[in-house]
N, C-alpha and C positions, 0 to 999 in steps of 0.2 A: 294368414290362421285367423278368420273371420272369418262365419256367416249365419246367418238363417233361411236362409231360402236353399232346396235343396237341389246341385248343377247339374248342367246336363253329365251323362258322363264320359264324354271327353272335353268338359272345358274343368272338372276340377277347380271350383273356387273354395272350397270348407276347406281345402287344409293350408291355405294361404290363413283365410280367417285364423287355425286351431294357433299356424306358427304365432301369432303375437297375443292369443287367450290363453294359449295350453303352455308361454313361458311364465308368464302369470301363475297357474297352475300347478303346474311340474317342480319363439320367435321369428320421304314426301314432306316435309314443316308446311306447312299454311306461306305463302307469301306474305311476307309482315307488311307493317305499312311504316311510313317516314320514325327515324326515332325516336321512339317518346321518352320524352325523361318529365318524370312528374314530383309535383311539388310538395317541401316535406310540410303543408303547414295546411293533411287530410285534415277538412271542418266540412265533408258535405252534405252530409247523414245522419242520420239517429240511431241506425244501425247497418251493421255490413254480415252478409248471408253467405255463410262458407259452405261447400261440402267436404267431408270428412272424413276417413275413419277415424275409429271409435278412438278416448284420448282424450282427444284434440277440449275438447268438448268436458270434460273434470273440471270442476269445480277449483276453482287456484291459475287454470291456465293460463284460460283469457282478462282472469278479473284485472291487472294492472293495466292491460288493454284496455279497459273496457274504461276506466277511470281515467287516465291519462287522456281518450278522445274523447271525453264524454261520449259515450255509444253503447249499443248492446252488441252484441256479435248471439250471431243464430244459428243453428249445426242444422244442419242432416248431415247426419253418420249412413255411412255404407258397407259392404262387405264382401270387398272381391272387384278386380279391376272391369269385369265385364257388366256391372252393374255399379259400377259408376257412369258408367259412358250409360245405360240406360236411363237412367236419375235427370243425370246433366239433358242425354238429347230429347227426353220428352217434355222436359221443363220449357217454359216460355221462354227465351234468351233472356238475358237480363236477369234470369229470376238470381244466378245465383255471381257473387264478384270475386271468390276466391276460391280455387276447390287444391284440396291436399287428397293426391294422389303418386303412385307408382310409377317411380321415374319413366318407365318403357316404357311409357301408358298413354305420356307425354304427348307426344309424338300425335299421336290420332286427336285427339283434343287438337294440336294446333292446322292437324288435317281436313276442320271443320272448323277451320278460322274462329274457332273461337279460346284462344290466350292474349294477349296483348306483352310482346316479348319487351323487355325493357334492358339498359346498360348497366349490368353487373358494377358499377361506379354506384349506382342508388344504392346499393348494401352494403357500407362499406366494411360490415362485420365482418367479410368475407376475406379479410386480411387477416382476420384470426382461425382459417379453415384449413382442415387437411388438404392439399395442392388434388387430391383424386376430387375433392367438390367442387371444384369451384372451374375444373372442364370437363364436366361431361356430355360426352358425346349425347347423349338422348336431350340435351339441353342448346342445342345452340342453338340457335335460332336465326345465322344472317349476321354481317357487317356488326362480327362484335359484339349480340347481343345474347341475350337469353331468352327461355321460356319458365323458367321457373327456379327455386336455390330451396336448396336441400338439408330437410328440418329432424329427424329424425334417419337412422341406419344398424342393418344388424347382418348380421352374417348365417348363412347354408355351408354346412363343411360335416365337419368332425364331431359330432357326440359322441366319448366312450365314460366307458368305466375304467378307472387310470387304478383297480383291483384284478383289470381282464386285461388291457391294453397299453404298453409303454407310451410313454410320450414318442417316444423313437419312433413306436409304431404309427403311431395318430402324424405325423409328420410327411408321408407315403398313402395317396389312397388306394394303391396295390393290396396293400395288411389290408385293406376286404378279405383279400382271395387268403387269407393265411386259412390252413386247417382245420385252427382250433375258433376260428369262427367262424362254423360250418351250420347253419338253421339260426349265426347270435346277431343278425345284421338287423338292422329297421332301416324301414324305408319310408318316408312321406310320398303319399298317393298321389302326387303332380308333375307331370312333366318337365315343367322352364325350369325349376332350382337345381331336381336331382339331373337332367340332358347338361344343363351348367356346367355341372360341379364334372358328367363323366367326359366331359368333352376339355376337359380341363386336361381328367387323370390322364385320355390316348393325348390330345394335344397343349403338352403342362406348359402354362406359361400366358399362351393366348391372350393378344391381343383383346382379339372377343369372341369371345366361344361360341356366340351362336351367329355368327357369321363363316359358313363351313362350305368348304362342296361338295356334292353328291356322295364323295369318293373318300370325305375327311367326316362325312354325317352315316355312313356305314362304319366307320368305325369303331365311331360311339359305338353304333347299335350294337356292335360285339361285346363289347366292352359290356356293356348291360347283359347282355344274354348269359355272360361268362361268371357274370354274376350275383345273377339271378340265384341255384342253390345253396349260397350262402345267405338269400335271409328268408327268416323267420318269422318276421311280421311285414304287411304293408299295409298302413297304417290309413284310413281313409281320415282320418286327421294327426294330428303329432301325438293325441290323447292316451292310446294305447300303445302308443311304441315307447313312451314315458314310464309308463308303469310298467312293461316288459323289462325297462334297463332298471326298475326301482326294484320288480319281482327278481331279478337275475335273470329273467329268458334271453334280452339280450344284451350285446356286453358293446357296438360300436351303434350308431344312428348315422347313414347324410342328413342329419341337421343338427344344422349349427346350432347357437347360444341358450339351448335349451341346458346346463349349464345351470344357468341365471340365477333363474329363481328352484332347479332342483337344491343351488347351493344356501340358497333364503333359506327354505323349508328343513335346512338341515342337514343336505346327503351331504355329503365333506371327500365324494369315492368317486365326486363325477368331474370332469375339465372338456373343454371345449376349446379346437384349434383351426391351422388353417394349413392343408398339408402344403409339402413344399411345388405341389404341379398347381396351385392353386385352391379356389373358390369362392362361389356364386358368392354377392352381396348388394341389400335390397337397401333402397333406402327411396326415401319418401321428400317430397319437393312440393312448396309450397306455389302457387298461382297466382296471373290478375284474370279473369277471367277478357275478352276483348271488351261486349255488350255491359260488363256490367259501369252503374249509374253512379257508382264511387270507385275511382282506378287510382286515387291517391291515396284512400280510408286502406284500398287494399296490397297498395305498394307499401304502404305504414304496419301494415302486418304484417307481410313480408319479412321487411324489417324484424318487427319484434320479434317473431320464430326467427330470427339467424340471430340474435340474444346471447349468449351462453348463460346469464340464467335461467333463460326461460327453455334452453334445449334439455338443464340440470332437474326441473321439475316438470319437462317432459316424458326423461328419461327410465321416472319410477310413477309414472303415470300407471293408476291400479290396472286400467287394462291392458298394456304389458310393457316390460318393461327394455330400454331403448336404449344407443348411444348416437351421442350425441358429435357432429361432422367441426363441432367450435370446437376448437382443440384447448380453450380455455373453461368449457365446460369441470372441467376436475377441480377448478375452485371454489366450485361452486356442493360440491359431495362434500362428503365426509371420508375419509379413509380410506374406510370397509368400504364407501361403495364404487369407491377406485376403481379397488383391490379389485374388487366382481365386475367392473365394464372395462378393464384393461386399461385402466392410465394409469400407470405406476411403468418405471423404468425398466425396459424387456429384461432380463437374465444376461438376452446375446446381446445384449447392445447396450449398453446402460446411457449413449447418446440422447433415445431418442425411446418415447412409453410405449408398451409391446401393443397398446391398441396401433399405432402406429403400423406394429410391424405386420401387423393384421390386412390390415386397409391395404398394406402397400403387394400383403400378398394377393387379393381378391379383388375379384373385377364383378363392375358391374351387371346384375340380371338387364337379360333383354329378353326382345322375341328376335327367332329367327331373319336372318336378313335375306337367302337365299335360295331359300325356303316355304311355302306356303305352313302356316302351323301345322296344319290337318298332317307332314307327316312327318311332321314332330310325335304333335299326339298320336300319328297313326305306330309309330316305330316304342314309343313308351306303354302303347295300352299291347301291344307284344310282350312289355320285359312285363310287363303286371299278371299277361294270361298262363306265362311256359309255365 
């Protein structure tokens, strides 16, 4: 949900930008070389060059790192995975030391020999991460190594007006078909999270909802086409969807996390959850570039971003709000912030935080496994035009 350039009709990059900026306004790996263990005494450069989504460059996020290492962090921000790939591949190799990117794009960079894998033991704070973020399939580089470390995350699930949808109804994707929601459902106009969620609605709790046979994909298509008459707004970005929710024209939307900034803005009658069948989770990852001249410093940057106190700052960046995979982030937020982000005892299981329940119900967003992306985009375009 970030974006400036107008995307191609089939790429739909703008909604991904809006997922995040609107949360503010309203969320074949390449063959690796030998095992690399970086020195902890990174002192080789006077600057670190980072390609990243907006937020990390905000004042106060990198300041501690710069002061500790006596360097400057130079940021180049981008909007959307395809723009990231364009910026990276068009620049001379070695231009960037680290890329912060969505997890599903990690393998695309790894496939062009752009990333340096490392031993996860080199990032001690992973011991405080939720386990779902320490063994992500998108990050496995082979030989026990990883391509990157998660820095922030959020959900794509159901955001709803609690005056119109009950908590019990929000726990089931098929509640979107209830007659009272005819014309009252909002959808973000981007195929990847929506088809992932539709896949889970049809194939509950599937380990990878993007790994479908043609028959299974056909069932997802049928579910989406059945939903289409219920859809009152298909937003090119989240902004019009949220406005429709505030105005009362939309009761629920297939966009998670919209409740965070709506609550900050004073709209207390909005909630978000992940249905019992599962939901899609986005996450960003910090990496070390293979051709970087400052690999030791780049790994220090990864370690820095893995710390709870740093993720606490990132989580409440001005660009958009996000959650931290380091569960100790809760110790650096106020009680109100923890309540807003889900870092409080789950009412249904006091032995865990609510955010842990949501993480375990969710699945990491990915790219189609058995079909070309175009096959999935074609189905979503059929849904859009129906």
